[in-house]
N, CA, C and O of each residue as an XYZ file, in Angstrom:
364
protein
N      98.808     36.975     23.178
C      99.209     37.392     24.445
C     100.400     36.681     25.051
O     100.562     35.480     24.836
N     101.291     37.417     25.846
C     102.461     36.906     26.347
C     102.288     35.707     27.165
O     101.418     35.656     28.034
N     103.091     34.734     26.915
C     102.932     33.427     27.622
C     103.139     33.519     29.113
O     102.438     32.835     29.859
N     104.042     34.308     29.574
C     104.249     34.464     31.012
C     102.923     34.979     31.652
O     102.516     34.497     32.710
N     102.254     35.971     30.988
C     101.001     36.526     31.489
C      99.996     35.440     31.695
O      99.389     35.386     32.764
N      99.777     34.562     30.736
C      98.880     33.443     30.766
C      99.260     32.471     31.916
O      98.389     32.021     32.660
N     100.455     32.182     32.040
C     100.971     31.313     33.178
C     100.663     31.941     34.490
O     100.229     31.259     35.418
N     100.862     33.150     34.590
C     100.746     33.949     35.903
C      99.194     33.912     36.347
O      98.793     33.670     37.486
N      98.440     34.186     35.266
C      96.905     34.339     35.487
C      96.478     32.915     36.016
O      95.769     32.779     37.013
N      96.924     31.957     35.332
C      96.502     30.580     35.755
C      96.943     30.180     37.142
O      96.210     29.534     37.891
N      98.070     30.551     37.444
C      98.655     30.170     38.808
C      97.931     31.057     39.922
O      97.590     30.547     40.989
N      97.717     32.373     39.639
C      97.104     33.027     40.680
C      95.611     32.715     40.767
O      95.082     32.720     41.879
N      94.902     32.446     39.685
C      93.487     32.027     39.689
C      93.387     30.816     40.499
O      92.562     30.828     41.412
N      94.045     29.848     40.324
C      94.041     28.619     41.239
C      94.246     28.853     42.559
O      93.500     28.354     43.402
N      95.179     29.562     42.852
C      95.600     29.885     44.402
C      94.510     30.866     44.945
O      94.073     30.721     46.087
N      94.098     31.809     44.169
C      93.101     32.689     44.747
C      91.765     32.074     45.051
O      91.185     32.336     46.104
N      91.258     31.250     44.138
C      90.013     30.441     44.404
C      90.260     29.601     45.547
O      89.416     29.595     46.443
N      91.357     28.847     45.651
C      91.625     27.911     46.837
C      91.720     28.745     48.134
O      91.324     28.242     49.186
N      92.184     29.893     48.109
C      92.233     30.769     49.324
C      90.788     31.215     49.608
O      90.362     31.142     50.760
N      90.044     31.659     48.641
C      88.668     32.099     48.914
C      87.661     31.036     49.317
O      86.545     31.330     49.746
N      88.102     29.765     49.161
C      87.152     28.708     49.684
C      87.742     28.153     51.018
O      87.378     27.066     51.466
N      88.658     28.933     51.625
C      89.084     28.545     52.992
C      88.045     28.929     53.989
O      87.020     29.555     53.720
N      88.421     28.472     55.229
C      87.514     28.610     56.377
C      87.150     29.982     56.647
O      88.060     30.800     56.786
N      85.824     30.384     56.751
C      85.307     31.721     56.931
C      85.593     32.636     55.895
O      85.616     33.842     56.138
N      85.831     32.156     54.675
C      85.994     33.076     53.447
C      84.681     33.006     52.648
O      83.784     32.200     52.896
N      84.649     33.926     51.662
C      83.468     34.155     50.896
C      82.908     32.943     50.066
O      81.705     32.772     49.871
N      83.881     32.139     49.607
C      83.518     30.910     48.842
C      83.456     29.734     49.586
O      83.262     28.673     48.991
N      83.607     29.762     50.948
C      83.408     28.490     51.614
C      82.154     27.742     51.485
O      82.148     26.512     51.443
N      81.078     28.464     51.421
C      79.691     27.716     51.231
C      79.701     26.943     49.923
O      79.079     25.886     49.813
N      80.460     27.513     48.855
C      80.425     26.809     47.595
C      81.400     25.540     47.798
O      81.104     24.512     47.188
N      82.402     25.550     48.517
C      83.349     24.519     48.642
C      82.511     23.387     49.529
O      82.662     22.187     49.299
N      81.696     23.833     50.469
C      80.956     22.829     51.259
C      79.965     22.126     50.433
O      79.782     20.921     50.609
N      79.250     22.847     49.462
C      78.226     22.153     48.618
C      79.108     21.222     47.701
O      78.755     20.047     47.589
N      80.195     21.653     47.059
C      80.931     20.893     46.221
C      81.364     19.595     46.833
O      81.158     18.527     46.256
N      82.015     19.684     48.095
C      82.514     18.601     48.738
C      81.443     17.656     49.113
O      81.765     16.496     49.372
N      80.202     18.020     49.171
C      79.188     17.226     49.509
C      78.670     16.363     48.292
O      78.316     15.191     48.417
N      78.662     16.974     47.256
C      78.010     16.299     46.016
C      79.063     15.909     45.065
O      78.715     15.026     44.281
N      80.286     16.356     44.939
C      81.248     15.907     43.923
C      82.173     14.826     44.497
O      82.800     15.001     45.542
N      82.228     13.747     43.800
C      83.198     12.728     44.299
C      84.680     13.244     44.423
O      85.169     14.041     43.622
N      85.318     12.742     45.451
C      86.712     13.180     45.728
C      87.691     13.391     44.544
O      88.271     14.466     44.395
N      87.859     12.355     43.720
C      88.782     12.547     42.598
C      88.411     13.763     41.659
O      89.309     14.408     41.118
N      87.181     14.045     41.486
C      86.851     15.171     40.726
C      86.726     16.499     41.511
O      86.461     17.556     40.938
N      86.912     16.411     42.738
C      86.946     17.492     43.703
C      88.289     18.335     43.620
O      88.310     19.549     43.826
N      89.407     17.582     43.301
C      90.643     18.058     43.247
C      90.775     19.301     42.418
O      91.200     20.330     42.944
N      90.440     19.267     41.169
C      90.535     20.543     40.420
C      89.350     21.586     40.636
O      89.326     22.653     40.022
N      88.390     21.215     41.529
C      87.263     22.191     41.736
C      87.585     22.909     43.017
O      87.434     24.130     43.018
N      88.005     22.318     44.100
C      88.030     22.841     45.479
C      89.177     22.329     46.341
O      89.451     23.035     47.311
N      89.819     21.341     46.175
C      90.643     20.813     47.258
C      92.108     20.826     46.997
O      92.810     20.484     47.949
N      92.688     21.147     45.915
C      94.020     21.089     45.558
C      94.437     22.282     44.645
O      94.050     22.319     43.477
N      95.192     23.216     45.152
C      95.571     24.352     44.498
C      96.229     24.259     43.218
O      96.022     25.027     42.279
N      97.200     23.078     43.220
C      97.952     22.748     41.978
C      97.031     22.231     40.845
O      97.130     22.580     39.669
N      96.162     21.392     41.320
C      94.977     20.877     40.455
C      93.988     21.912     39.926
O      93.439     21.788     38.831
N      93.803     22.850     40.682
C      92.823     23.871     40.457
C      93.203     24.765     39.361
O      92.385     25.579     38.932
N      94.534     24.662     38.814
C      95.072     25.588     37.762
C      94.321     25.149     36.558
O      93.897     25.976     35.750
N      94.123     23.714     36.398
C      93.534     23.228     35.140
C      92.159     23.752     34.963
O      91.823     24.116     33.836
N      91.282     23.834     36.010
C      89.868     24.327     35.967
C      89.759     25.868     35.914
O      89.362     26.510     34.942
N      90.177     26.379     37.125
C      90.081     27.759     37.488
C      90.911     28.646     36.605
O      90.462     29.671     36.092
N      92.111     28.220     36.452
C      93.081     28.975     35.619
C      92.663     29.123     34.210
O      92.830     30.177     33.595
N      92.068     27.966     33.646
C      91.571     28.061     32.279
C      90.308     28.912     32.073
O      90.146     29.573     31.047
N      89.398     28.875     33.101
C      88.197     29.702     32.809
C      88.575     31.131     33.115
O      87.928     32.034     32.584
N      89.624     31.417     33.971
C      89.971     32.795     34.152
C      90.630     33.370     32.965
O      90.385     34.542     32.682
N      91.440     32.675     32.237
C      92.092     33.146     31.006
C      91.026     33.279     29.997
O      91.039     34.248     29.237
N      90.058     32.338     29.926
C      88.997     32.563     29.003
C      88.114     33.659     29.239
O      87.575     34.211     28.280
N      87.896     34.056     30.480
C      87.105     35.215     30.942
C      87.819     36.504     30.530
O      87.142     37.462     30.158
N      89.153     36.575     30.576
C      90.032     37.668     30.239
C      90.305     37.609     28.734
O      90.873     38.577     28.230
N      89.985     36.652     28.026
C      90.197     36.609     26.587
C      91.559     36.456     26.203
O      91.974     36.973     25.165
N      92.379     35.704     27.051
C      93.781     35.541     26.863
C      94.102     34.050     26.673
O      95.282     33.718     26.780
N      93.193     33.136     26.406
C      93.514     31.771     26.213
C      94.504     31.657     25.051
O      94.373     32.428     24.101
N      95.436     30.796     25.059
C      96.339     30.565     23.947
C      95.616     30.083     22.733
O      94.639     29.346     22.870
N      96.043     30.458     21.534
C      95.371     30.101     20.245
C      95.462     28.551     20.064
O      94.551     27.927     19.519
N      96.534     27.985     20.514
C      96.718     26.502     20.395
C      96.298     25.871     21.708
O      97.076     25.854     22.662
N      95.159     25.387     21.767
C      94.627     24.838     22.962
C      95.340     23.474     23.263
O      95.339     23.093     24.434
N      95.921     22.744     22.346
C      96.746     21.623     22.616
C      97.885     21.854     23.628
O      98.391     20.936     24.274
N      98.277     23.241     23.728
C      99.370     23.498     24.608
C      98.917     23.784     25.996
O      99.733     24.035     26.884
N      97.530     23.747     26.219
C      97.178     24.017     27.750
C      97.768     23.197     28.761
O      97.971     23.700     29.866
N      98.105     21.881     28.518
C      98.651     21.040     29.552
C     100.162     21.671     29.900
O     100.601     21.668     31.050
N     100.775     22.121     28.954
C     102.100     22.759     29.142
C     101.962     24.070     30.080
O     102.696     24.330     31.034
N     101.007     24.748     29.673
C     100.735     26.038     30.577
C     100.260     25.605     32.002
O     100.642     26.250     32.979
N      99.465     24.566     32.135
C      99.109     24.175     33.401
C     100.253     23.633     34.291
O     100.248     23.851     35.502
N     101.262     22.904     33.666
C     102.451     22.443     34.347
C     103.323     23.541     34.835
O     103.863     23.493     35.940
N     103.476     24.661     33.898
C     104.279     25.683     34.158
C     103.628     26.591     35.318
O     104.320     27.094     36.203
N     102.320     26.744     35.236
C     101.574     27.405     36.250
C     101.642     26.730     37.682
O     101.749     27.399     38.710
N     101.574     25.432     37.663
C     101.957     24.764     38.854
C     103.467     25.034     39.437
O     103.783     25.146     40.622
N     104.165     25.094     38.483
C     105.646     25.308     38.985
C     105.762     26.722     39.467
O     106.569     26.974     40.363
N     105.046     27.627     38.961
C     105.013     29.007     39.419
C     104.419     29.098     40.946
O     104.921     29.789     41.833
N     103.305     28.305     41.080
C     102.799     28.303     42.473
C     103.774     27.688     43.387
O     103.893     28.166     44.515
N     104.465     26.705     43.033
C     105.581     26.276     43.941
C     106.574     27.217     44.257
O     106.992     27.346     45.408
N     106.995     27.909     43.269
C     107.980     28.967     43.541
C     107.410     30.065     44.465
O     108.152     30.632     45.266
N     106.189     30.350     44.370
C     105.501     31.354     45.230
C     105.441     30.991     46.576
O     105.702     31.770     47.492
N     105.026     29.562     46.753
C     104.905     29.057     48.050
C     106.247     28.806     48.923
O     106.197     28.658     50.144
N     107.331     28.775     48.252
C     108.470     28.598     48.942
C     109.206     29.889     49.487
O     110.253     29.780     50.125
């Protein structure tokens, strides 16, 4: 799979889940439950930080689409690049 596609899916998955967990959005109840039971440092990749959410939500989105890179040792590189893409989109 094209690397840029993987990076884009990771970036948009993290940002999309973060937006969907916003106030009066469909995943807000899930965010409320997670924030109640998950300690703060572990909450960043699950619900509170869109850049951090790339590592969790971006990875499962790529897995669900069947586009995870063959070399999983490169995942941190993809996460960093996806965070950079999110920054470019936000500006």
